[in-house]
C-alpha positions in Angstrom: 0.0 0.0 0.0 1.4 3.4 -1.0 1.2 6.3 1.4 1.9 9.9 0.4 4.8 11.4 2.2 4.2 14.8 3.8 5.8 16.7 0.9 3.7 15.0 -1.8 0.5 15.3 0.4 1.2 19.1 0.8 1.8 19.6 -2.9 -1.2 17.6 -4.1 -3.4 19.3 -1.5 -2.5 22.7 -3.0 -3.3 21.3 -6.5 -6.6 20.0 -5.2 -7.5 23.3 -3.6 -6.5 25.1 -6.8 -8.6 22.9 -9.0 -11.7 23.6 -7.0 -11.1 27.3 -6.5 -12.7 30.0 -8.7 -10.1 30.4 -11.5 -10.6 34.2 -11.5 -10.1 34.6 -7.7 -7.2 35.9 -5.7 -7.3 32.6 -3.8 -6.6 30.7 -7.1 -3.8 33.2 -8.0 -2.2 32.7 -4.7 -2.4 28.9 -4.9 -1.0 29.0 -8.5 1.9 31.0 -7.3 2.6 28.5 -4.5 2.3 25.5 -6.8 4.5 27.0 -9.6 7.1 28.5 -7.3 6.9 31.5 -9.7 7.0 35.2 -9.2 4.0 37.5 -9.0 5.4 39.3 -12.1 4.3 36.4 -14.4 1.5 37.1 -16.7 -1.7 35.0 -16.4 -0.6 32.9 -19.3 2.9 32.4 -18.0 1.6 31.4 -14.6 -0.8 28.9 -16.1 2.0 27.4 -18.2 4.3 27.3 -15.1 1.6 25.6 -13.0 0.8 23.0 -15.7 4.5 22.2 -16.2 5.2 21.9 -12.5 2.2 19.7 -11.8 2.8 17.6 -14.8 6.4 17.1 -13.8 5.5 16.2 -10.2 2.8 13.7 -11.4 5.1 12.1 -13.9 7.8 11.7 -11.3 5.3 10.4 -8.8 3.8 7.9 -11.2 7.2 6.6 -12.3 8.1 6.1 -8.6 4.8 4.5 -7.5 3.2 3.1 -10.6 0.3 5.5 -10.0 -2.4 2.9 -9.6 -5.0 4.7 -7.5 -6.2 1.4 -5.9 -2.7 0.9 -4.5 -2.9 4.0 -2.3 -3.7 4.0 1.3 -7.4 4.6 1.7 -6.8 7.9 3.5 -4.8 9.2 0.5 -6.9 7.8 -2.2 -9.5 10.6 -2.5 -6.8 13.2 -2.8 -4.8 11.2 -5.4 -8.0 10.5 -7.3 -9.1 14.1 -7.4 -5.7 15.4 -8.5 -5.0 12.7 -11.1 -8.5 13.0 -12.7 -8.6 16.8 -12.6 -5.2 17.1 -14.1 -5.7 14.5 -16.8 -8.9 16.3 -17.9 -7.3 19.8 -17.6 -4.0 18.6 -19.1 -5.7 17.2 -22.2 -7.4 20.5 -22.8 -4.4 22.6 -21.8 -2.0 20.7 -24.0 -4.2 21.3 -27.0 -4.3 25.0 -26.4 -0.7 26.0 -25.9 
């Protein structure tokens, strides 16, 4: 059974919060800045690209390390992993086709 370490749990929690936040809110902008590690001087487009690249890279690394099978995760981590993976796979498909 795979358990998220505290660093992965914190990162994926930020992503989960961002996915469910109003995309035009200050809350979302603050979450996106935390996720990307970027600067507040980035344009909206640059920030979106930075977030997408950071999340995609973390997920790719995570999947290669764990196999990424949701059913293999500890039940307490499964909802978070499910939300992030599904949200990002949907968003990533759309985002990849627009940039």
